[in-house]
N, CA and C atoms as an extended XYZ file, in Angstrom:
285
Properties=species:S:1:pos:R:3:atomname:S:1:resname:S:1:resid:I:1 pbc="F F F"
N        28.357      -22.895      -13.186 N   MET     1
C        28.039      -21.626      -13.837 CA  MET     1
C        29.254      -21.183      -14.649 C   MET     1
N        29.015      -20.904      -15.922 N   ILE     2
C        30.099      -20.481      -16.808 CA  ILE     2
C        30.255      -18.957      -16.709 C   ILE     2
N        31.487      -18.540      -16.772 N   HIS     3
C        31.796      -17.102      -16.732 CA  HIS     3
C        31.145      -16.430      -17.946 C   HIS     3
N        30.458      -15.300      -17.770 N   PRO     4
C        29.762      -14.642      -18.890 CA  PRO     4
C        30.666      -14.298      -20.070 C   PRO     4
N        31.872      -13.848      -19.800 N   GLU     5
C        32.767      -13.513      -20.910 CA  GLU     5
C        33.174      -14.759      -21.677 C   GLU     5
N        33.404      -15.855      -20.946 N   LEU     6
C        33.752      -17.113      -21.605 CA  LEU     6
C        32.601      -17.561      -22.505 C   LEU     6
N        31.384      -17.454      -22.021 N   ALA     7
C        30.213      -17.827      -22.822 CA  ALA     7
C        30.119      -16.950      -24.073 C   ALA     7
N        30.362      -15.657      -23.923 N   ARG     8
C        30.308      -14.735      -25.059 CA  ARG     8
C        31.385      -15.065      -26.083 C   ARG     8
N        32.603      -15.336      -25.591 N   LEU     9
C        33.711      -15.671      -26.497 CA  LEU     9
C        33.434      -16.970      -27.239 C   LEU     9
N        32.915      -17.947      -26.529 N   ARG    10
C        32.599      -19.227      -27.176 CA  ARG    10
C        31.507      -19.063      -28.221 C   ARG    10
N        30.528      -18.226      -27.956 N   ALA    11
C        29.472      -17.975      -28.940 CA  ALA    11
C        30.063      -17.311      -30.191 C   ALA    11
N        30.999      -16.402      -29.988 N   SER    12
C        31.672      -15.770      -31.133 CA  SER    12
C        32.452      -16.790      -31.935 C   SER    12
N        33.153      -17.689      -31.252 N   ILE    13
C        33.902      -18.751      -31.935 CA  ILE    13
C        32.950      -19.629      -32.737 C   ILE    13
N        31.823      -19.992      -32.139 N   ASP    14
C        30.840      -20.829      -32.843 CA  ASP    14
C        30.329      -20.141      -34.106 C   ASP    14
N        30.063      -18.847      -34.012 N   ASN    15
C        29.599      -18.094      -35.184 CA  ASN    15
C        30.666      -18.048      -36.271 C   ASN    15
N        31.901      -17.814      -35.876 N   LEU    16
C        32.992      -17.782      -36.851 CA  LEU    16
C        33.206      -19.151      -37.492 C   LEU    16
N        33.114      -20.209      -36.703 N   ASP    17
C        33.250      -21.557      -37.266 CA  ASP    17
C        32.170      -21.818      -38.313 C   ASP    17
N        30.946      -21.405      -38.017 N   SER    18
C        29.860      -21.573      -38.993 CA  SER    18
C        30.144      -20.771      -40.257 C   SER    18
N        30.602      -19.542      -40.092 N   ALA    19
C        30.927      -18.703      -41.248 CA  ALA    19
C        32.024      -19.341      -42.089 C   ALA    19
N        33.036      -19.910      -41.443 N   LEU    20
C        34.115      -20.578      -42.182 CA  LEU    20
C        33.574      -21.736      -43.022 C   LEU    20
N        32.680      -22.515      -42.458 N   ILE    21
C        32.107      -23.649      -43.187 CA  ILE    21
C        31.320      -23.165      -44.398 C   ILE    21
N        30.508      -22.130      -44.214 N   TYR    22
C        29.754      -21.588      -45.347 CA  TYR    22
C        30.676      -21.011      -46.413 C   TYR    22
N        31.747      -20.328      -46.000 N   LEU    23
C        32.705      -19.787      -46.969 CA  LEU    23
C        33.397      -20.911      -47.738 C   LEU    23
N        33.771      -21.964      -47.037 N   LEU    24
C        34.395      -23.104      -47.718 CA  LEU    24
C        33.421      -23.755      -48.694 C   LEU    24
N        32.164      -23.851      -48.308 N   ALA    25
C        31.164      -24.431      -49.210 CA  ALA    25
C        31.057      -23.593      -50.483 C   ALA    25
N        31.046      -22.276      -50.345 N   GLU    26
C        30.995      -21.400      -51.512 CA  GLU    26
C        32.242      -21.564      -52.366 C   GLU    26
N        33.390      -21.659      -51.715 N   ARG    27
C        34.652      -21.836      -52.446 CA  ARG    27
C        34.613      -23.128      -53.262 C   ARG    27
N        34.105      -24.208      -52.652 N   PHE    28
C        34.067      -25.489      -53.339 CA  PHE    28
C        33.036      -25.510      -54.464 C   PHE    28
N        31.974      -24.723      -54.357 N   LYS    29
C        31.030      -24.609      -55.476 CA  LYS    29
C        31.744      -24.001      -56.688 C   LYS    29
N        32.536      -22.979      -56.443 N   ILE    30
C        33.264      -22.317      -57.531 CA  ILE    30
C        34.338      -23.245      -58.099 C   ILE    30
N        35.089      -23.911      -57.221 N   THR    31
C        36.142      -24.793      -57.722 CA  THR    31
C        35.560      -26.005      -58.448 C   THR    31
N        34.337      -26.396      -58.110 N   ARG    32
C        33.686      -27.482      -58.859 CA  ARG    32
C        33.514      -27.050      -60.317 C   ARG    32
N        33.076      -25.813      -60.513 N   ARG    33
C        32.908      -25.306      -61.884 CA  ARG    33
C        34.252      -25.192      -62.599 C   ARG    33
N        35.290      -24.778      -61.866 N   VAL    34
C        36.641      -24.736      -62.441 CA  VAL    34
C        37.032      -26.133      -62.909 C   VAL    34
N        36.762      -27.140      -62.093 N   GLY    35
C        37.082      -28.519      -62.466 CA  GLY    35
C        36.334      -28.964      -63.706 C   GLY    35
N        35.067      -28.555      -63.819 N   GLU    36
C        34.290      -28.895      -65.009 CA  GLU    36
C        34.879      -28.245      -66.254 C   GLU    36
N        35.239      -26.968      -66.128 N   LEU    37
C        35.847      -26.271      -67.275 CA  LEU    37
C        37.177      -26.894      -67.671 C   LEU    37
N        37.995      -27.219      -66.672 N   LYS    38
C        39.282      -27.866      -66.981 CA  LYS    38
C        39.064      -29.172      -67.723 C   LYS    38
N        38.105      -29.962      -67.267 N   ALA    39
C        37.836      -31.247      -67.913 CA  ALA    39
C        37.334      -31.035      -69.342 C   ALA    39
N        36.484      -30.025      -69.538 N   GLU    40
C        35.940      -29.755      -70.875 CA  GLU    40
C        37.023      -29.375      -71.876 C   GLU    40
N        38.023      -28.626      -71.427 N   VAL    41
C        39.058      -28.166      -72.366 CA  VAL    41
C        40.343      -28.993      -72.280 C   VAL    41
N        40.341      -30.031      -71.452 N   GLY    42
C        41.475      -30.938      -71.393 CA  GLY    42
C        42.653      -30.460      -70.566 C   GLY    42
N        42.413      -29.567      -69.622 N   LEU    43
C        43.496      -29.124      -68.721 CA  LEU    43
C        43.651      -30.112      -67.576 C   LEU    43
N        44.858      -30.227      -67.034 N   PRO    44
C        45.069      -31.141      -65.912 CA  PRO    44
C        44.351      -30.642      -64.657 C   PRO    44
N        43.998      -31.557      -63.746 N   PRO    45
C        43.301      -31.187      -62.516 CA  PRO    45
C        44.108      -30.238      -61.622 C   PRO    45
N        45.421      -30.390      -61.601 N   ALA    46
C        46.266      -29.554      -60.743 CA  ALA    46
C        46.971      -28.492      -61.573 C   ALA    46
N        47.233      -27.370      -60.930 N   ASP    47
C        47.969      -26.274      -61.566 CA  ASP    47
C        49.033      -25.802      -60.569 C   ASP    47
N        50.182      -26.488      -60.535 N   PRO    48
C        51.203      -26.186      -59.523 CA  PRO    48
C        51.674      -24.738      -59.510 C   PRO    48
N        51.746      -24.102      -60.681 N   ASP    49
C        52.174      -22.702      -60.714 CA  ASP    49
C        51.170      -21.806      -60.009 C   ASP    49
N        49.905      -21.989      -60.292 N   ARG    50
C        48.854      -21.202      -59.624 CA  ARG    50
C        48.855      -21.480      -58.125 C   ARG    50
N        48.995      -22.744      -57.763 N   GLU    51
C        48.988      -23.107      -56.342 CA  GLU    51
C        50.139      -22.415      -55.612 C   GLU    51
N        51.316      -22.384      -56.220 N   ALA    52
C        52.475      -21.726      -55.594 CA  ALA    52
C        52.223      -20.230      -55.431 C   ALA    52
N        51.628      -19.615      -56.468 N   ARG    53
C        51.310      -18.180      -56.356 CA  ARG    53
C        50.291      -17.923      -55.260 C   ARG    53
N        49.308      -18.793      -55.157 N   GLN    54
C        48.282      -18.640      -54.122 CA  GLN    54
C        48.883      -18.775      -52.722 C   GLN    54
N        49.777      -19.729      -52.561 N   ILE    55
C        50.413      -19.923      -51.252 CA  ILE    55
C        51.188      -18.677      -50.863 C   ILE    55
N        51.962      -18.157      -51.785 N   GLU    56
C        52.726      -16.942      -51.482 CA  GLU    56
C        51.808      -15.768      -51.158 C   GLU    56
N        50.750      -15.620      -51.941 N   ARG    57
C        49.812      -14.518      -51.714 CA  ARG    57
C        49.146      -14.642      -50.346 C   ARG    57
N        48.709      -15.860      -50.014 N   LEU    58
C        48.011      -16.043      -48.745 CA  LEU    58
C        48.952      -16.011      -47.546 C   LEU    58
N        50.207      -16.343      -47.744 N   ARG    59
C        51.177      -16.160      -46.661 CA  ARG    59
C        51.297      -14.669      -46.318 C   ARG    59
N        51.305      -13.829      -47.362 N   THR    60
C        51.358      -12.378      -47.137 CA  THR    60
C        50.085      -11.889      -46.456 C   THR    60
N        48.940      -12.354      -46.932 N   VAL    61
C        47.665      -11.980      -46.314 CA  VAL    61
C        47.666      -12.405      -44.845 C   VAL    61
N        48.146      -13.605      -44.575 N   ALA    62
C        48.186      -14.096      -43.194 CA  ALA    62
C        49.062      -13.196      -42.332 C   ALA    62
N        50.217      -12.831      -42.840 N   GLN    63
C        51.092      -11.933      -42.075 CA  GLN    63
C        50.396      -10.617      -41.786 C   GLN    63
N        49.747      -10.057      -42.789 N   ASP    64
C        49.026       -8.793      -42.610 CA  ASP    64
C        47.916       -8.931      -41.574 C   ASP    64
N        47.317      -10.118      -41.494 N   ALA    65
C        46.218      -10.368      -40.567 CA  ALA    65
C        46.710      -10.853      -39.201 C   ALA    65
N        48.027      -10.920      -39.027 N   HIS    66
C        48.633      -11.392      -37.776 CA  HIS    66
C        48.279      -12.856      -37.493 C   HIS    66
N        48.283      -13.648      -38.573 N   LEU    67
C        48.074      -15.084      -38.487 CA  LEU    67
C        49.361      -15.757      -38.933 C   LEU    67
N        49.709      -16.836      -38.305 N   ASP    68
C        50.933      -17.559      -38.641 CA  ASP    68
C        50.902      -17.991      -40.115 C   ASP    68
N        51.839      -17.496      -40.932 N   PRO    69
C        51.864      -17.872      -42.353 CA  PRO    69
C        52.026      -19.373      -42.577 C   PRO    69
N        52.729      -20.043      -41.680 N   GLU    70
C        52.876      -21.501      -41.808 CA  GLU    70
C        51.517      -22.185      -41.680 C   GLU    70
N        50.725      -21.720      -40.725 N   PHE    71
C        49.376      -22.266      -40.549 CA  PHE    71
C        48.543      -22.013      -41.806 C   PHE    71
N        48.598      -20.791      -42.333 N   ALA    72
C        47.838      -20.450      -43.531 CA  ALA    72
C        48.252      -21.341      -44.698 C   ALA    72
N        49.538      -21.589      -44.832 N   GLU    73
C        50.023      -22.445      -45.920 CA  GLU    73
C        49.526      -23.874      -45.754 C   GLU    73
N        49.576      -24.399      -44.538 N   LYS    74
C        49.085      -25.760      -44.295 CA  LYS    74
C        47.598      -25.861      -44.614 C   LYS    74
N        46.843      -24.854      -44.201 N   LEU    75
C        45.406      -24.859      -44.462 CA  LEU    75
C        45.141      -24.817      -45.960 C   LEU    75
N        45.822      -23.926      -46.671 N   LEU    76
C        45.620      -23.837      -48.112 CA  LEU    76
C        46.044      -25.129      -48.806 C   LEU    76
N        47.147      -25.725      -48.389 N   ASN    77
C        47.576      -26.995      -48.991 CA  ASN    77
C        46.517      -28.072      -48.810 C   ASN    77
N        45.892      -28.107      -47.636 N   PHE    78
C        44.826      -29.091      -47.394 CA  PHE    78
C        43.641      -28.829      -48.319 C   PHE    78
N        43.234      -27.571      -48.417 N   ILE    79
C        42.097      -27.211      -49.265 CA  ILE    79
C        42.399      -27.536      -50.721 C   ILE    79
N        43.586      -27.160      -51.182 N   VAL    80
C        43.959      -27.411      -52.582 CA  VAL    80
C        44.008      -28.908      -52.868 C   VAL    80
N        44.497      -29.699      -51.939 N   SER    81
C        44.550      -31.149      -52.172 CA  SER    81
C        43.141      -31.715      -52.339 C   SER    81
N        42.185      -31.185      -51.595 N   GLU    82
C        40.790      -31.607      -51.754 CA  GLU    82
C        40.233      -31.153      -53.101 C   GLU    82
N        40.547      -29.939      -53.493 N   VAL    83
C        40.084      -29.424      -54.788 CA  VAL    83
C        40.636      -30.282      -55.923 C   VAL    83
N        41.922      -30.589      -55.877 N   VAL    84
C        42.537      -31.406      -56.926 CA  VAL    84
C        41.894      -32.788      -56.962 C   VAL    84
N        41.627      -33.348      -55.799 N   ARG    85
C        40.953      -34.661      -55.732 CA  ARG    85
C        39.589      -34.583      -56.418 C   ARG    85
N        38.843      -33.507      -56.148 N   HIS    86
C        37.545      -33.320      -56.798 CA  HIS    86
C        37.704      -33.137      -58.307 C   HIS    86
N        38.714      -32.374      -58.719 N   HIS    87
C        38.941      -32.153      -60.149 CA  HIS    87
C        39.315      -33.458      -60.855 C   HIS    87
N        40.088      -34.299      -60.182 N   GLU    88
C        40.440      -35.605      -60.772 CA  GLU    88
C        39.181      -36.447      -60.965 C   GLU    88
N        38.285      -36.419      -59.989 N   ARG    89
C        37.039      -37.180      -60.105 CA  ARG    89
C        36.189      -36.634      -61.256 C   ARG    89
N        36.098      -35.310      -61.341 N   ILE    90
C        35.326      -34.685      -62.430 CA  ILE    90
C        35.909      -35.076      -63.786 C   ILE    90
N        37.241      -35.059      -63.888 N   ALA    91
C        37.904      -35.426      -65.155 CA  ALA    91
C        37.593      -36.876      -65.524 C   ALA    91
N        37.612      -37.772      -64.540 N   ARG    92
C        37.290      -39.187      -64.815 CA  ARG    92
C        35.850      -39.333      -65.287 C   ARG    92
N        34.951      -38.582      -64.663 N   GLU    93
C        33.536      -38.684      -65.004 CA  GLU    93
C        33.227      -38.048      -66.353 C   GLU    93
N        34.049      -37.099      -66.776 N   THR    94
C        33.799      -36.387      -68.030 CA  THR    94
C        34.291      -37.186      -69.238 C   THR    94
N        35.333      -37.977      -69.034 N   THR    95
C        35.896      -38.715      -70.184 CA  THR    95
C        35.161      -40.006      -70.447 C   THR    95
């Protein structure tokens, strides 16, 4: 028999995990369009200046949310690396 509070907490975690996946899917839909626009106008797949600004901004957001900024930076770096990979593929397919 599982403790009722543990079951409730786990259900909350499951709901949040699902929400995170849906949010990431929405983010990637938008970044797909960004990749298409970049390819159309000949911009490179990566934008290091924007990425650096985003990391700094999200480190601050993480601190405000009481989340480890290092964790937030690692997560964003992973997401951005996937976005750039997708943008590179879009650029290859467009040319």
